[in-house]
C-alpha positions in Angstrom: 0.0 0.0 -0.1 1.4 3.4 -1.1 1.6 6.3 1.4 -1.0 8.2 -0.5 -3.5 5.3 -0.2 -2.7 4.8 3.5 -3.4 8.4 4.1 -6.7 8.3 2.2 -7.7 5.3 4.2 -6.7 6.9 7.5 -8.7 10.1 6.7 -11.7 8.2 5.6 -11.8 6.1 8.6 -11.3 9.0 11.1 -13.8 11.3 9.5 -16.2 8.4 8.8 -16.3 7.7 12.5 -16.8 11.4 13.4 -19.6 11.6 10.7 -21.3 8.5 12.2 -21.1 9.8 15.7 -22.5 13.3 14.8 -25.3 11.8 12.9 -26.3 9.6 15.8 -26.2 12.5 18.1 -28.9 14.2 16.0 -31.4 11.8 17.6 -30.4 12.8 21.1 -30.6 16.0 23.3 -27.0 16.8 21.8 -28.9 17.9 18.7 -29.0 21.5 20.1 -25.3 21.5 19.7 -24.3 19.2 17.0 -26.8 20.4 14.4 -24.8 23.6 13.9 -21.8 21.9 12.6 -23.2 18.5 11.4 -22.0 19.0 7.9 -18.4 19.6 8.8 -17.4 15.8 9.1 -18.9 15.3 5.6 -17.0 18.1 4.1 -13.8 17.0 5.6 -14.5 13.3 4.6 -15.0 14.4 1.0 -11.9 16.6 0.7 -9.5 14.5 2.7 -10.3 11.2 0.9 -11.6 10.4 -2.7 -14.9 10.2 -3.9 -14.9 6.3 -3.8 -14.0 6.2 -0.1 -16.4 9.0 0.7 -19.3 7.0 -0.9 -18.4 3.8 0.7 -17.9 5.2 4.1 -21.0 7.3 4.0 -23.2 4.3 3.0 -21.8 2.2 5.8 -22.3 5.0 8.3 -26.0 5.5 7.2 -26.7 1.7 7.1 -25.2 1.1 10.5 -26.9 4.2 12.1 -30.1 3.3 10.7 -29.9 -0.2 12.1 -29.0 1.0 15.6 -31.7 3.7 15.5 -34.5 0.9 15.2 -37.9 2.5 15.0 -36.2 5.9 14.4 -34.3 4.7 11.3 -36.3 6.9 8.8 -35.8 9.9 11.0 -32.1 9.1 11.3 -31.7 8.8 7.5 -33.7 12.0 6.9 -31.5 14.1 9.3 -28.4 12.5 8.3 -28.9 13.2 4.6 -30.1 16.8 5.4 -26.5 17.5 6.6 -24.7 15.1 4.2 -25.9 16.6 0.9 -24.7 20.1 1.7 -21.4 18.6 2.9 -21.1 17.0 -0.5 -21.9 20.3 -2.3 -19.2 22.2 -0.4 -16.7 19.3 -0.7 -17.1 19.2 -4.5 -16.7 22.9 -4.7 -13.5 22.8 -2.8 -12.2 19.9 -5.0 -12.8 22.0 -8.0 -11.0 24.8 -6.4 -13.8 27.3 -6.6 -13.5 30.6 -4.8 -14.8 30.8 -1.2 -17.7 33.0 -2.3 -18.8 30.5 -5.1 -18.4 27.4 -2.8 -20.6 29.0 -0.1 -23.1 29.8 -2.7 -23.2 26.2 -3.6 -23.6 25.2 0.0 -26.6 27.6 0.5 -28.3 26.2 -2.6 -27.8 22.7 -1.4 -29.2 23.4 2.0 -32.1 25.2 0.5 -32.8 22.3 -1.9 -32.7 19.8 1.0 -35.2 21.9 3.2 -37.6 22.4 0.2 -37.4 18.8 -0.5 -38.1 17.9 3.1 -41.1 20.2 3.2 -42.4 18.7 0.0 -42.1 15.2 1.3 -43.6 16.1 4.7 -46.6 17.7 2.8 -47.0 14.6 0.5 -47.3 12.5 3.8 -50.0 14.6 5.1 -48.2 17.0 7.3 -49.8 20.6 7.4 -46.9 22.9 7.8 -49.2 25.8 8.9 -50.9 23.8 11.6 -47.5 22.5 12.8 -46.0 26.0 13.2 -49.2 27.2 14.9 -49.1 24.2 17.4 -45.5 24.9 18.0 -46.0 28.6 18.8 -49.0 27.9 21.0 -47.1 25.2 22.9 -44.2 27.7 23.4 -46.6 30.3 24.8 -47.8 27.8 27.3 -44.5 28.3 29.0 -44.6 32.0 29.1 -45.2 33.8 32.5 -48.9 34.3 33.1 -48.7 38.1 33.2 -47.1 38.0 29.7 -49.5 35.4 28.0 -52.4 37.2 29.5 -51.8 40.4 27.4 -51.5 38.5 24.1 -54.9 38.4 22.5 -56.2 35.7 20.2 -56.1 38.1 17.4 -52.5 39.1 18.0 -51.4 35.4 18.1 -53.3 34.6 15.0 -51.5 37.5 13.1 -48.2 36.3 14.5 -48.7 32.9 13.3 -49.8 34.0 9.9 -46.6 36.2 9.7 -44.4 33.4 10.9 -45.9 31.1 8.0 -45.2 33.9 5.5 -41.7 34.4 6.6 -40.7 30.7 6.0 -38.6 31.7 2.9 -36.7 34.1 5.1 -36.0 31.6 7.8 -34.8 29.0 5.2 -32.5 31.5 3.5 -31.1 32.9 6.7 -30.5 29.5 8.3 -29.0 28.0 5.0 -26.7 30.9 4.8 -25.6 30.8 8.5 -25.0 27.0 8.5 -22.9 27.2 5.3 -20.7 30.0 6.5 -20.3 28.4 9.8 -19.4 25.0 8.2 -17.1 26.6 5.8 -15.2 28.5 8.7 -14.8 25.5 10.9 -13.9 23.0 7.9 -11.4 25.5 6.6 -9.6 25.9 9.9 -9.3 22.0 10.5 -8.5 21.2 6.8 -5.8 23.9 6.3 -3.9 22.8 9.4 -3.4 19.3 8.1 -1.9 18.1 4.8 -3.9 17.0 1.8 -6.5 19.6 1.4 -6.9 23.4 1.1 -10.1 25.3 1.5 -10.2 28.9 0.1 -10.5 31.8 2.6 -13.2 34.6 2.4 -11.8 38.1 2.3 -11.5 39.6 5.8 -14.8 40.8 7.0 -13.4 44.4 7.2 -13.2 44.3 3.4 -16.8 43.1 2.8 -18.8 45.7 0.7 -22.3 45.3 -0.7 -23.1 46.7 -4.2 -24.5 50.3 -4.0 -27.7 49.0 -5.8 -28.6 47.2 -2.7 -29.5 50.5 -1.1 -32.1 51.1 -3.8 -33.6 47.7 -3.4 -33.8 48.3 0.3 -35.5 51.6 0.1 -38.0 50.2 -2.5 -38.8 47.2 -0.2 -39.2 49.6 2.8 -41.5 51.9 0.8 -43.6 48.9 -0.5 -43.9 47.6 3.1 -45.7 50.9 4.1 -48.4 50.3 1.3 -48.7 46.5 0.9 -50.9 44.9 3.7 -49.9 41.7 5.1 -52.0 39.1 3.4 -51.1 35.4 3.5 -52.9 34.9 0.2 -50.9 37.7 -1.6 -47.8 36.7 -3.7 -46.6 40.4 -3.6 -47.2 40.6 0.1 -45.2 37.4 0.8 -42.3 38.8 -1.3 -42.3 42.1 0.7 -42.5 40.4 4.1 -39.5 38.4 3.2 -37.2 40.7 1.2 -37.3 43.5 3.9 -35.7 41.3 6.7 -33.3 39.7 4.2 -31.9 43.1 3.1 -32.0 44.4 6.7 -29.8 41.4 7.7 -27.5 42.0 4.8 -27.0 45.6 5.9 -26.5 44.7 9.5 -23.6 42.5 8.4 -22.4 45.5 6.3 -22.6 47.6 9.5 -20.4 45.0 11.4 -17.9 45.0 8.5 -17.6 48.8 8.9 -17.0 48.4 12.7 -14.2 45.8 11.8 -12.7 48.2 9.4 -12.6 51.0 12.0 -11.2 48.5 14.6 -8.5 47.4 12.2 -7.5 51.0 11.4 -7.5 52.2 14.9 -6.0 49.0 16.2 -9.0 48.6 18.7 -10.6 45.3 17.8 -12.8 45.5 20.9 -15.0 47.9 19.0 -16.3 45.5 16.3 -16.6 42.6 18.9 -18.6 44.7 21.1 -20.9 45.6 18.2 -21.3 41.8 17.4 -22.2 41.0 20.9 -24.7 43.8 21.0 -26.4 42.8 17.7 -26.7 39.2 18.8 -28.0 39.9 22.3 -30.2 43.1 21.8 -32.5 42.9 18.8 -33.4 46.6 18.8 -29.8 47.3 17.7 -30.7 45.7 14.3 -32.1 48.9 12.8 -29.1 51.2 13.9 -26.7 48.7 12.6 -28.7 48.3 9.2 -28.7 52.0 8.9 -24.9 52.1 9.5 -24.6 49.5 6.8 -26.7 51.5 4.4 -24.6 54.5 5.0 -21.4 52.6 4.5 -22.7 51.2 1.3 -24.3 54.4 -0.1 -21.5 56.9 0.7 -17.6 56.7 0.7 -17.4 56.7 4.5 -14.1 54.5 4.5 -12.5 56.9 2.1 -13.2 59.8 4.2 -12.1 57.9 7.3 -8.7 57.0 5.6 -8.2 60.6 4.7 -8.9 61.8 8.3 
C-alpha cells in the first residue's frame, strides 16, 4: 500500500467515525449543539479522501446508524441526509478549487434544496406545515409567565402565526446561509492545518462591501412595506414580508463590517466585537446597525475615514 493510499484510508476512517457519531447525536438531546456543525465531518471526509472512499464510508455509516436507530431509522436517515448533501456540495466545490464565495453559494443552494425537498415530502405525507407551526407557537406560549401570556390576545397570536408562516422563505435562506458560512469556517480551519487539502478563505470581514444598488432595493422594499398589507394569500405581500428582513440582515452584516474596518484601522478590535455581541444579544440594535450598513454602502465613509 502506497503512502497516499494509506493516508486516504486513514482520513476516511477517522472522518467516517466522526460523521457517524455526529449523525447519531442528532437523535439525542445533543442535537441542540451538533446540528450547527453536522455538515463539517462530511466536508472533511469528502476533501480528505477520494470520492470512492467517501461514498463507501457514507453508505456504511448510514446503514449502521439506521440499524442502531431501530424505529427511528427513517428519522435518522432523513436528518443525516439533510447534513450530508450540503457537505457533498461544499466538498465538491473545494475539490474543483472554486472561490470561497462561489463555494458558499453552492452550499446555500444545497441546504435550500434539501429543506424544500423535506417540506415537499412532509406535505405529501399529510403534514400541514401551517398547523405544525401554529401548534409549536402555542405550545411555546404555554411556558410564558402568566402576566405575559395574558396580554397576548387571540387576534394578535393569529396574526403572529400568519406572519411566521409567510416568513418561512426568510427563515430558510437565513438558516442556510448561516450554517454554510459556519461549516465553511470550521472546515477550513481544520483542513488547512493538516496536509492533503486546502479550502479557500473569504476576504477579511473588514473588506466586505455590498453593491450600491442594494441601497435602492432596500428603500424600495421599505416603501412597499408601508403600502402593501400583510396578506397570507398575496404573492406580492409574501415577497415584501421576506425581502425586507433579508436586506436588513445584509446591511446589519455590512454595518458590522464597517466596525471591523474601524477597529483594524484604529487597532482597537474590541470595537467590532462589542458591536457583534450587542447585535446578537439586543434585537433593537438591528435597525441602527442596518442604517450604518446603508450609509457605509451608499457613501464613501471609508475613504473619508482614511483621509482623516
